[in-house]
C-alpha positions as CSV (number, residue, x, y, z in Angstrom):
1,M,-12.0,-12.4,22.3
2,S,-15.1,-12.5,20.1
3,R,-18.3,-14.1,21.3
4,P,-18.9,-17.8,20.3
5,R,-20.1,-18.2,16.7
6,R,-21.5,-20.9,14.4
7,I,-18.9,-20.9,11.5
8,A,-19.2,-22.7,8.2
9,I,-15.8,-23.2,6.7
10,G,-14.8,-24.6,3.3
11,A,-11.9,-24.7,0.9
12,D,-10.7,-26.0,-2.3
13,H,-7.6,-28.2,-2.8
14,G,-5.4,-25.0,-2.5
15,G,-6.7,-24.1,0.9
16,V,-7.3,-27.4,2.5
17,D,-4.3,-27.2,4.8
18,L,-5.1,-23.7,5.9
19,K,-8.7,-24.8,6.5
20,A,-7.6,-27.5,8.9
21,R,-5.4,-25.2,10.9
22,L,-8.1,-22.5,11.1
23,S,-10.7,-25.1,12.1
24,R,-8.5,-26.1,15.0
25,H,-7.8,-22.5,16.0
26,L,-11.5,-21.6,15.9
27,T,-12.6,-24.6,17.9
28,R,-10.0,-23.8,20.5
29,S,-11.4,-20.2,20.7
30,G,-14.7,-21.6,21.6
31,H,-16.6,-21.4,18.2
32,T,-18.7,-24.2,16.6
33,V,-17.2,-25.0,13.2
34,E,-19.0,-27.0,10.4
35,D,-16.5,-28.2,7.8
36,L,-18.1,-28.2,4.4
37,G,-15.0,-29.6,2.6
38,T,-12.9,-30.4,0.6
39,S,-10.9,-32.7,2.8
40,T,-8.1,-33.8,0.5
41,G,-5.6,-32.3,-1.8
42,A,-7.3,-33.7,-5.0
43,A,-8.2,-31.0,-7.5
44,V,-11.8,-29.6,-7.0
45,D,-13.8,-26.6,-8.2
46,Y,-13.8,-23.7,-5.7
47,P,-17.3,-22.4,-6.6
48,V,-18.9,-25.6,-5.3
49,F,-17.5,-25.1,-1.8
50,A,-17.8,-21.3,-1.8
51,R,-21.5,-21.6,-2.6
52,A,-22.0,-24.3,0.1
53,V,-20.5,-22.0,2.7
54,A,-22.5,-19.0,1.5
55,E,-25.8,-21.0,1.5
56,A,-25.2,-22.2,5.1
57,V,-24.8,-18.6,6.1
58,A,-27.9,-17.5,4.1
59,A,-30.1,-20.2,5.5
60,G,-29.1,-19.4,9.1
61,R,-27.3,-22.6,9.7
62,A,-24.2,-20.6,10.3
63,D,-23.7,-17.2,11.8
64,V,-20.7,-16.4,9.4
65,G,-18.7,-18.4,6.9
66,I,-15.0,-18.7,5.9
67,M,-13.8,-19.9,2.5
68,I,-10.3,-20.5,1.4
69,D,-8.8,-21.0,-2.1
70,G,-5.6,-20.0,-3.7
71,A,-6.2,-16.3,-4.0
72,G,-9.6,-15.8,-2.4
73,I,-11.0,-13.8,-5.3
74,G,-12.9,-16.3,-7.1
75,S,-14.6,-17.6,-3.9
76,S,-15.7,-14.1,-3.0
77,M,-17.3,-13.7,-6.4
78,A,-19.1,-17.1,-6.2
79,A,-20.3,-16.5,-2.6
80,N,-21.7,-13.1,-3.4
81,K,-24.1,-14.7,-6.0
82,V,-26.1,-16.1,-3.0
83,P,-28.8,-13.6,-1.8
84,G,-28.2,-12.4,1.7
85,V,-24.4,-12.9,1.5
86,R,-21.8,-10.2,1.7
87,A,-18.5,-11.9,1.1
88,A,-15.2,-10.0,1.4
89,L,-11.6,-10.9,0.6
90,A,-9.2,-10.0,3.4
91,Y,-5.4,-10.1,2.9
92,D,-4.4,-8.1,6.1
93,L,-5.8,-6.9,9.4
94,S,-7.0,-3.6,7.9
95,S,-9.0,-5.2,5.1
96,A,-10.4,-7.8,7.6
97,R,-11.5,-5.0,10.1
98,N,-12.9,-2.8,7.4
99,S,-14.9,-5.5,5.7
100,R,-16.8,-6.0,9.1
101,E,-16.9,-2.5,10.5
102,H,-17.9,-0.8,7.2
103,N,-19.5,-3.5,5.1
104,D,-20.9,-6.0,7.7
105,A,-19.4,-8.9,5.7
106,N,-20.8,-12.3,6.8
107,V,-18.5,-14.4,4.6
108,L,-14.7,-14.1,4.7
109,T,-12.6,-15.4,1.9
110,L,-8.8,-15.9,2.1
111,G,-6.1,-16.7,-0.3
112,A,-3.8,-19.5,0.9
113,S,-1.1,-18.6,-1.5
114,L,-1.1,-14.9,-0.5
115,I,-0.9,-15.1,3.3
116,G,0.7,-17.4,5.9
117,P,-1.1,-19.4,8.5
118,G,-0.1,-17.1,11.4
119,L,-1.4,-14.0,9.6
120,A,-4.6,-16.0,8.6
121,E,-5.3,-16.7,12.2
122,Q,-4.9,-13.0,13.1
123,I,-7.1,-12.0,10.2
124,V,-9.9,-14.3,11.3
125,D,-9.7,-13.2,14.9
126,V,-9.9,-9.5,14.0
127,W,-12.8,-10.2,11.6
128,L,-14.8,-12.0,14.2
129,E,-14.1,-9.4,16.9
130,T,-15.2,-6.5,14.8
131,E,-18.8,-5.4,14.5
132,C,-20.7,-3.1,12.2
133,T,-22.5,-0.7,14.6
134,E,-22.1,2.8,13.3
135,P,-25.4,4.0,11.9
136,R,-23.9,5.5,8.7
137,H,-22.2,2.2,7.9
138,R,-25.4,0.2,8.5
139,K,-27.3,2.6,6.2
140,R,-24.8,1.9,3.5
141,V,-24.9,-1.8,4.1
142,A,-28.7,-1.7,3.6
143,M,-28.1,0.1,0.4
144,I,-26.1,-2.9,-1.0
145,G,-29.3,-5.0,-0.9
146,D,-29.5,-8.5,-2.5
147,G,-28.9,-7.5,-6.1
148,A,-31.7,-5.0,-6.6
149,A,-30.9,-1.8,-8.3
150,A,-29.3,0.7,-5.9
151,A,-30.9,4.1,-5.4
152,P,-29.3,6.8,-7.5
153,I,-26.7,8.9,-5.6
154,D,-26.7,12.7,-6.0
155,A,-23.0,13.3,-6.9
156,S,-23.2,16.9,-5.5
157,T,-23.7,15.4,-1.9
158,I,-21.6,13.4,0.5
159,G,-23.2,11.8,3.4
160,G,-26.5,13.6,2.6
161,A,-25.0,17.0,2.8
162,V,-24.9,19.3,-0.2
163,L,-21.3,20.5,-1.1
164,S,-20.9,24.2,-1.7
165,E,-18.1,25.7,-3.8
166,D,-16.2,26.4,-0.6
167,D,-16.6,22.7,0.5
168,F,-15.2,21.5,-2.8
169,E,-12.3,23.8,-2.5
170,R,-11.5,22.5,0.9
171,V,-11.7,18.9,-0.3
172,V,-9.4,19.7,-3.2
173,A,-7.0,21.5,-1.0
174,R,-6.9,18.6,1.4
175,L,-6.4,16.0,-1.4
176,Q,-3.5,18.1,-2.7
177,Q,-2.0,18.2,0.8
178,L,-2.3,14.5,1.2
179,I,-1.3,13.4,-2.2
180,G,1.1,16.1,-3.3
181,R,2.2,16.4,-6.9
182,L,3.2,13.3,-8.6
183,P,6.5,12.9,-10.5
184,G,6.4,14.4,-14.1
185,A,3.3,16.4,-13.7
186,A,2.9,18.5,-16.8
187,G,1.5,21.5,-14.9
188,N,-0.6,22.6,-17.9
189,G,-4.4,22.4,-18.2
190,P,-6.9,21.7,-15.4
191,C,-6.0,19.3,-12.7
192,V,-7.7,18.4,-9.4
193,G,-5.0,20.3,-7.5
194,S,-6.0,23.6,-8.9
195,S,-9.6,23.2,-10.2
196,P,-12.6,22.5,-8.0
197,D,-14.8,22.4,-11.2
198,T,-12.7,19.6,-12.4
199,A,-12.9,17.8,-9.1
200,R,-16.7,18.1,-9.2
201,G,-16.9,16.9,-12.7
202,F,-15.0,13.7,-11.9
203,I,-17.2,13.1,-8.9
204,R,-20.2,13.5,-11.0
205,L,-18.9,11.0,-13.5
206,G,-18.5,8.5,-10.6
207,A,-14.9,8.8,-9.7
208,T,-14.1,7.6,-6.1
209,G,-10.4,8.5,-6.2
210,L,-8.7,11.7,-7.4
211,T,-5.1,12.8,-7.9
212,S,-3.8,16.3,-7.9
213,V,-2.1,16.3,-11.3
214,A,-3.3,15.9,-14.9
215,E,-0.8,13.3,-16.0
216,V,2.3,11.3,-15.0
217,D,5.3,10.4,-17.1
218,P,5.3,6.7,-18.0
219,P,8.2,4.5,-16.7
220,G,11.2,4.8,-18.9
221,R,10.5,8.3,-20.1
222,I,12.9,11.1,-18.9
223,P,10.7,13.7,-17.4
224,E,11.1,17.4,-18.2
225,D,11.0,18.1,-14.5
226,L,13.5,15.6,-13.2
227,A,13.4,17.1,-9.7
228,R,10.0,15.6,-9.2
229,F,11.6,12.2,-9.4
230,I,14.1,12.9,-6.7
231,D,14.0,12.3,-2.9
232,H,16.6,14.9,-1.6
233,T,18.3,12.8,1.0
234,L,20.4,13.4,4.1
235,L,20.7,10.3,6.3
236,K,24.2,10.6,7.7
237,P,24.4,9.9,11.4
238,D,26.1,13.2,12.1
239,A,23.7,15.4,10.2
240,T,23.0,18.6,12.2
241,E,19.9,20.7,12.4
242,D,21.5,23.4,10.3
243,Q,22.2,20.8,7.5
244,V,18.5,19.6,7.7
245,R,17.3,23.2,7.4
246,E,19.6,23.7,4.4
247,L,18.3,20.4,2.8
248,C,14.7,21.6,3.1
249,A,15.5,25.1,1.7
250,E,17.2,23.3,-1.3
251,A,14.2,21.1,-1.8
252,L,11.9,24.0,-1.8
253,E,14.1,25.9,-4.3
254,Y,14.3,23.0,-6.7
255,N,10.9,21.4,-6.0
256,F,12.2,18.0,-5.3
257,R,9.6,15.3,-4.6
258,S,10.6,15.0,-0.9
259,V,13.3,15.3,1.5
260,C,14.4,12.1,3.2
261,V,15.7,12.4,6.8
262,N,16.2,10.3,9.8
263,A,13.1,10.2,12.1
264,T,14.4,12.6,14.7
265,W,14.3,15.4,12.1
266,V,10.8,14.6,10.7
267,P,9.0,17.3,12.8
268,L,11.4,20.0,11.7
269,A,11.3,19.0,8.0
270,A,7.5,18.7,8.1
271,K,7.3,22.3,9.5
272,L,9.7,23.7,7.1
273,L,7.9,22.1,4.1
274,A,4.4,22.8,5.2
275,G,2.2,24.1,2.4
276,S,4.6,23.2,-0.4
277,D,4.6,20.3,-2.8
278,V,7.7,18.8,-1.2
279,L,6.9,15.8,1.0
280,T,8.6,14.7,4.2
281,C,10.1,11.2,3.9
282,T,11.8,9.1,6.6
283,V,13.4,5.7,7.1
284,V,12.5,2.9,9.6
285,G,14.5,-0.2,10.6
286,F,17.4,1.7,9.2
287,P,19.9,0.7,8.0
288,L,20.1,-3.0,9.0
289,G,16.5,-4.0,8.9
290,A,16.9,-6.5,11.7
291,S,14.6,-5.0,14.3
292,E,11.2,-6.6,15.2
293,P,8.2,-5.9,13.0
294,A,6.2,-4.3,15.9
295,I,9.1,-1.9,16.4
296,K,9.2,-0.9,12.7
297,A,5.5,-0.3,12.7
298,L,5.8,1.8,15.8
299,E,8.6,3.8,14.2
300,A,6.3,4.4,11.1
301,R,3.3,5.5,13.1
302,R,5.3,8.0,15.3
303,A,6.9,9.4,12.1
304,I,3.6,9.8,10.3
305,R,2.1,11.4,13.3
306,A,5.0,13.8,13.3
307,G,4.5,14.7,9.6
308,A,6.1,12.0,7.5
309,R,4.1,11.4,4.2
310,E,6.5,8.7,3.0
311,V,8.2,5.8,4.9
312,D,11.1,3.9,3.5
313,M,11.5,0.7,5.5
314,V,14.4,-1.9,5.5
315,L,13.1,-5.4,5.3
316,N,14.5,-8.2,7.4
317,I,17.4,-9.2,5.1
318,G,18.7,-12.1,7.3
319,A,15.1,-13.6,7.5
320,L,14.8,-13.4,3.8
321,K,18.1,-15.1,3.2
322,S,17.1,-17.7,5.7
323,G,13.9,-18.6,3.9
324,Q,11.7,-17.3,6.7
325,E,9.1,-15.7,4.3
326,D,6.3,-15.6,6.9
327,L,8.4,-13.4,9.0
328,V,9.5,-11.2,6.1
329,L,5.9,-10.8,5.1
330,K,4.8,-9.9,8.5
331,D,7.6,-7.5,8.7
332,I,6.6,-5.6,5.5
333,R,2.8,-5.9,6.3
334,A,3.3,-4.2,9.7
335,V,4.8,-1.1,8.2
336,V,2.5,-1.1,5.2
337,E,-0.6,-1.2,7.5
338,A,0.8,1.6,9.6
339,C,1.3,3.7,6.4
340,R,-2.0,2.9,4.9
341,D,-3.7,3.8,8.2
342,G,-1.9,7.1,8.1
343,S,-2.4,7.8,4.4
344,A,1.4,7.5,3.8
345,V,3.4,5.9,1.1
346,C,5.5,2.8,2.0
347,K,8.7,1.9,0.2
348,V,10.4,-1.4,0.9
349,I,14.2,-1.3,0.8
350,L,15.6,-4.7,-0.3
351,E,19.4,-4.0,0.0
352,T,19.9,-5.6,-3.4
353,A,23.7,-5.7,-3.0
354,L,23.3,-8.5,-0.4
355,L,20.8,-10.6,-2.4
356,T,20.9,-13.1,-5.3
357,D,18.6,-12.3,-8.2
358,A,16.2,-15.1,-7.0
359,E,16.1,-13.4,-3.5
360,K,15.6,-10.0,-5.1
361,R,12.6,-11.3,-7.0
362,R,11.1,-13.1,-4.0
363,A,11.5,-10.0,-1.9
364,A,9.7,-7.9,-4.5
365,E,6.9,-10.5,-4.7
366,L,6.5,-10.4,-0.9
367,A,6.4,-6.5,-1.0
368,R,3.7,-6.8,-3.7
369,I,1.7,-9.3,-1.6
370,A,2.0,-6.9,1.4
371,R,0.6,-4.0,-0.8
372,A,3.6,-1.8,-0.4
373,H,3.7,1.2,-2.8
374,F,7.3,0.9,-3.9
375,V,10.3,-1.4,-3.8
376,K,13.6,0.3,-3.3
377,T,17.1,-1.0,-4.1
378,S,19.4,0.1,-1.4
379,T,20.0,2.0,1.8
380,G,23.3,3.4,0.6
381,F,25.0,2.1,3.7
382,S,25.9,-1.4,2.5
383,S,28.4,-2.9,0.0
384,G,26.7,-1.5,-3.0
385,G,23.9,0.7,-4.3
386,A,21.4,0.7,-7.2
387,T,22.3,-1.0,-10.5
388,V,20.4,-0.7,-13.8
389,S,20.0,-4.5,-14.0
390,D,18.5,-4.5,-10.5
391,V,16.1,-1.7,-11.3
392,A,14.9,-3.6,-14.4
393,L,14.5,-6.8,-12.5
394,L,12.3,-5.2,-9.8
395,A,10.3,-3.3,-12.3
396,E,9.5,-6.5,-14.1
397,V,8.2,-8.1,-10.9
398,V,6.1,-5.3,-9.5
399,R,4.8,-3.1,-12.3
400,G,1.8,-5.2,-13.1
401,A,0.6,-4.7,-9.6
402,G,0.7,-0.9,-10.0
403,M,3.8,-0.6,-7.8
404,E,6.9,1.6,-8.4
405,V,10.6,1.2,-8.1
406,K,12.9,3.7,-6.3
407,A,16.6,3.5,-7.2
408,S,18.9,4.7,-4.5
409,G,22.6,4.4,-3.5
410,G,25.4,5.7,-5.7
411,I,23.3,7.9,-8.0
412,K,25.6,10.9,-8.5
413,S,25.1,12.2,-12.1
414,Y,22.4,13.0,-14.6
415,D,23.6,10.0,-16.6
416,D,23.2,7.7,-13.6
417,A,19.6,9.1,-13.1
418,K,18.7,8.7,-16.7
419,A,19.9,5.1,-16.9
420,M,17.8,4.2,-13.8
421,I,14.7,5.9,-15.1
422,E,15.1,4.2,-18.4
423,A,15.5,0.9,-16.6
424,G,12.0,1.5,-14.9
425,A,12.7,3.6,-11.7
426,T,10.0,6.2,-11.0
427,R,11.8,7.6,-8.0
428,L,15.4,8.3,-7.2
429,G,17.1,8.7,-3.8
430,A,20.1,10.9,-3.9
431,S,22.2,13.2,-1.9
432,A,23.8,14.7,-5.1
433,S,20.3,15.9,-6.1
434,I,21.2,19.4,-7.1
435,A,24.1,18.4,-9.2
436,I,21.9,15.9,-11.1
437,V,19.2,18.5,-11.8
438,Q,21.7,21.1,-12.9
439,E,23.3,18.6,-15.3
440,A,19.8,17.8,-16.6
441,V,19.1,21.5,-17.2
442,A,22.5,21.9,-18.9
443,A,21.9,18.9,-21.1
444,T,18.4,20.1,-22.2
445,V,19.7,23.6,-23.0
446,G,22.6,22.0,-25.0
447,M,20.1,19.9,-27.0
448,S,17.9,22.9,-27.8
449,R,20.7,24.9,-29.3
């Protein structure tokens, strides 16, 4: 439990109910809470209350502040206009912990429309329990200042150390290992995965994130290298070690995006694929999705430690259909957090054959709120698989958030694959991967004659 604090709390009309619940929670935890309003559901302007919370912290009347509106973004912007305030939006436990440990945030903003009350209480607890003590983090916090111009940063250094050519090459090699090659990479011209000079150039221009390819095919475009869209899959309960070895050999031969295997085979697959562009993918909560969130998260963490770079989780289908959205969001967030902690990709399997269109849309929205990387149609073990209409629906919901759609279940031919990609899929799960790629090659050769 965190030490007792003086906490200034505020909200607009969208956050007033959550504010009341958090105030009770904080008081029971031994903190002193000053409520700065609003106190009713009548429409008000969030910057007024965000500034009041921020000024209470800046003036020393409160140790920290908490401000709640619909999304939390505007309040963070308003609070950060007050000198001495470092306001941070948190939407899960990782962002809450990071905002304190790395950035020494003294005002927390929350989005009442993005998170449920149970998660909000957990976020607040983690935020209050975490301290910024590491010297390198405190040095960077000092560099943030109160709006004064920051000192220029030498782009050839990281943490004060000059990077040599060998250093850059090691950084680039590690980036490529972690990220792999994205679907549709052209493979022509300079890219971070093969050119340290290019990496250095981007860093000097101020880039803080790098990929290992030069370009990615846009959704709907049929890629020349279709294999990079495919997760080569073997999830049968009676799959043997020899079959997994054969699966990995095929993936290396055809350069599929990943192999997707049950968790027991992850160490073997990761070993066989080490040093290649083919990733190791596994499934958790599979195929029913009805296990506890903590169990799914544990599955994910163990698989990532064993070498998985992508995790496909089955959401709690029964909870979704029962309207228990807090549980569904908690379920997804648990695995997403495990994946992000382990630098892995999280795909959320919705099992669309069991859902209405409204349920599919809401499930995709919850995956978006939880910051998953993909939504995926099916396990392949239920009453139906991917359909063009489902892929199009999911793509419509998530694409604006930078998420992707994986189509899986029943994709057996090049025509199937082509239809899914044209509908918006950027990844395909298939066990007929080789036949699909061979058909694609034949079709391309035929068109060129």
